N, C-alpha and C positions, 0 to 999 in steps of 0.2 A: 523430342520433346525427355525430360526427365525430371527427376524428384526435386532437383536443386532449381532449376528453372521454374519448378510452381511453388517454391519456397521461395523465392525473388519477389513473384509479381507478387503474393499473398501477405512480404512485410513493402512492399510499395503503396497496398493498397491500404494497409494497416496504417503507416506512416504518413497515408497520403501526401509519398512524396518518393518521387526517383530517387534522390542523394540520399537523404536517412534509410529506405528500402534497400539503396546500395550498399549504405554505412555497415548495418549491422549485421550485414553476406559478408562484406571485407572483399568486395566487388568493386569497379570502376562507377560511374554512373553510365557512362554508356554501355557499360556488361549488361547491366539494369535494364536498360531501354532499347535493348537488345532482346534481352527476355522477355520481354511482352508485346513488342514486333515479331520475335517467333509465335510465338503464342498465337497473336492476333493472323501470323498466315497460316497457321497450323485449322482455327477452324473459320478464316476468311472472312471476318469481322471485324470490325473496331470493337474491344474492349475498353479503354478506357474516352470519354469523351475530355481533349484535351485542350475544347477552345474556352474552358471552365476554368476558373482560380480558385479554390484550389482542384485542381480535376478532381470531374464524378465517373463511376463507372455506370456504363453503358449496362441496358438489363442482361444482356448474352455475359457483360463483364460480372456482375453481378451471382449471376449463374454462376457463375467456374469460380469467383472467387469460394463461394459458399461450399460447394462440390467439390477445389483444392484441398483448402480448409481440412476436411472429414478426412480426407484422401493422405494430409500428413499428419495428420494426426495419429491416423492407422501405423502410418510407418516408423511416428517414432518413437511410440510403442512394441513395436514389434523389435525395431532395432534395439530397443533401449531393453530388453526381454531378452533379447539375445545374447547383447554384452553380459548381462548383469548372471547367466545363464554359464559366461562363463571366469565370473566371477570380478567382473569390468564394470563397473559404473562410467556411461561416459554421454554427449550429448550435453546442451542444451536446458536448462532450468530456467523459465519465464514466473518471476517473478512479481508483485504489483503492491503497493504497499503504499499507506496514509504518509504523510509527512513525519507526523511525530513517532511512531512507532523507534525509532534510533538508532539513528545513523553507523554509532557507533557499534553497538550490537548489532544490527547487518552486516556491516565491515568486517567487522570481527570473525562472523559465521561466514563469509562468505569467503573470506579470504584461507580459514580453517580450512573449508570443506574443497574449492580446487588445491589444494595442497594437500588434502586427502586423494582427494579425487582428478591425476593431472591432466584425465580424457574430458573431465565434464568443464563445463564454464555454467556461469549464473549472469541473469540481464534482470535485472533491477528498475525499476519504475517507480518511480517517486505520484502519487493519481492521490486526488478530492476522494472522500468515501464511495459516493453515488458511480463513480469513474473505476474504481476497481472492481464494482460488483459486477458490470457493465466488462469489462475485458474478461471476469471469468467466465461469465456465462456467456460468453460473443466466442470463448477458448482462444483469445488473444494469447494469456500467459497460465500457467500450470497451478500455480496457488495463489492468493490473495493474504494480505494482512490486513488486518480491520478491527477497528475498535465497534463493539457491540453486536461482534457477531449473532446470528439469527438461523439455525436449521431451520431448512423448508424441503421440498420435492427436489429439488434443484439444486443445494448446497448443502455440502457436508462439512461440519466446525470443529476441527481439532482445537481449545484451550489451550492456551500461552502461556495469557500469565494473568494478573491483577495488580491493578494498576493505584496504591491510596491516592485520593483526589484531597489538595490542600490548599488554604487559603493563601496568592499569591496578593503582594501590596510591595509598596515601595517602604524601604527601611523605614520610612521616619513618620510611616503611618501610624496613627494611635493604636492599632491594632498586631503591629508588627512586636509588640511587645510582650504580648502573648503566649503562653506555650502549647495554648490547644482553646480554639472557640469552636464555641455552636451557631446551625445557619440564626438563632436568632440577634446575635452579632454583629452578621450584618445587613440589621433590618437599612430601611432610608442609605445605605450607603452607593455611591455614584460606582458601578459593576460594567466589566470590558467585558465581553460575549464571543460566547459565536455563531454564528448566523443559526439561523432557527430552524432550515430545515437538515440538522447537522446531529445526529444522537446522539450525542453528549452533550449540544443546548440543552435538548429537548429533557434528560435524564437530570441535567442542573435542575431546571423549572421545576419539574416532576421535586426534588425534592425539596428545593426554595416553600412549592406552591402548599407539601404534604403539612409544612409548618408554620403557614402563612406570615412569610416571612417577601416582602418586597423591596425590591433593587431599584433604584432611576440608574437604566440600561444607555450607556454615555454614548459607545458604540459597537459595531458587531463586526466580526472579523472571521471568514469560512479557516483560518490556520489559528496554530498560535506563537509562533513565532512573533507575527504581529501583534497579536495580545500584548504579550509579556513587553514587547519595547511601549508600547500604550501602557502596560503600569506602570512600568519604569521610569517613565518622565511624571506617573503621579498624576495620569488622567481616569485613572481610576482604579479599585481593586479585581480581582478574579477569583474563578476555583479550576486550579489544572491540576494535572498531572502529575504526581511530585518528581516523579523521575527526568520529565523534562524541563525544569527549571536548576536541577541542580549546579549546573554550572556559574548561573546569575544568583542562585544562594551563597555559592561558596567562594564568589566576588566582591560580594556584598551590595550586589546591584538592583537584589531582588532579597525579599523576608518569606518563609513556605513557613507556614502557620498549619497544625493538625484541626482537621476538624472534626471534633466527636459528636457524641449523642444524638444521632451513631454517625458512624465512619460512612463518608462515599468512595466508590470506590469503579475503574474503567475496567473492563476487561477485554483483554487481546485475544482475537485467534488468528489461525489458518483457514482460510477457506477453500475449498476446491468445489469444483463441480461434481454433483451428485451421481448421475450417471455416468462418469466417466472416469474408466479403472487409470488410475493413478500413478506414471509410469516410474518405473524404482527410481530411477538417478532422483524426478522430484520425492516421494516420498522419503527417500535420505538425506534430501537436503529438508524438508521438516521433519525429521528425526534430530537435524544438529541441530535447528534453531529451539530446542524443544532443550537437548542436552547443555547449551549454551546460556537458555536461560536457570537451569537448575545451576546450573553454575557460577553463576548472577546471583541467586537469593541465596543458596548455601556463603559467598564471597561477605552480603550485605548482612547473612548472621552470625557471621564473625568465624564459621567454623570452618 
């Protein structure tokens, strides 16, 4: 039994798939299957119940998964510290981000990071906000990137940026001609909203409620992309983070109007487990995310 066998087992379990667990480790599906068989022979019990689809862990398998994951966390932390003492940053940084965090910014940061540290690799997965939190708390990822992040006894937060929220509407909408609007301008409008369980929906509702503004909720979605598509066809207006609709406003498919008196903003932060020592490679990636964001702010301000 070696560290790679433990890693393959944990990845197979995490992805609930032998093929995906194999792909993450750059091995064949047969090799991943053999790794799990090797562990089962070692303990003399079945760790995976293959009679169910998708497979589930046996009680022994659950104990192994939780224990092996702690072993891997400790091993990766030691490996990263040894490499950092030699001035070498390497290994894998696992990141989970909400869909709307910005594919362009993340791609740029990942490319710059791996170019600066050739022995490092970034694994990025886009998830719903609650799934990002679960992945952090379950040690499935090193870093999470979330909107409206809240520090807690279990979570540490590093502020990344604050995004201006704007009114998004069809270019032919009556409000598209305005330079700026207040919440009162939205009274009675057909509205395309986020699902009620999302933090961004709760903040928008609070913003409107404090100003006694009522809108007609026409549709609710769990992602910005679908909301933008609904607004594009004239199904209603919405309130969205300004960076997420720049492409659509530049091409004339959407209009973005400033919300004032007061502004509404969406904070974005980097989140990681409070009680975990952040591996040096993950810490370096978090630093680079902040660097890229700082450069972006300078570009937008014209400096």
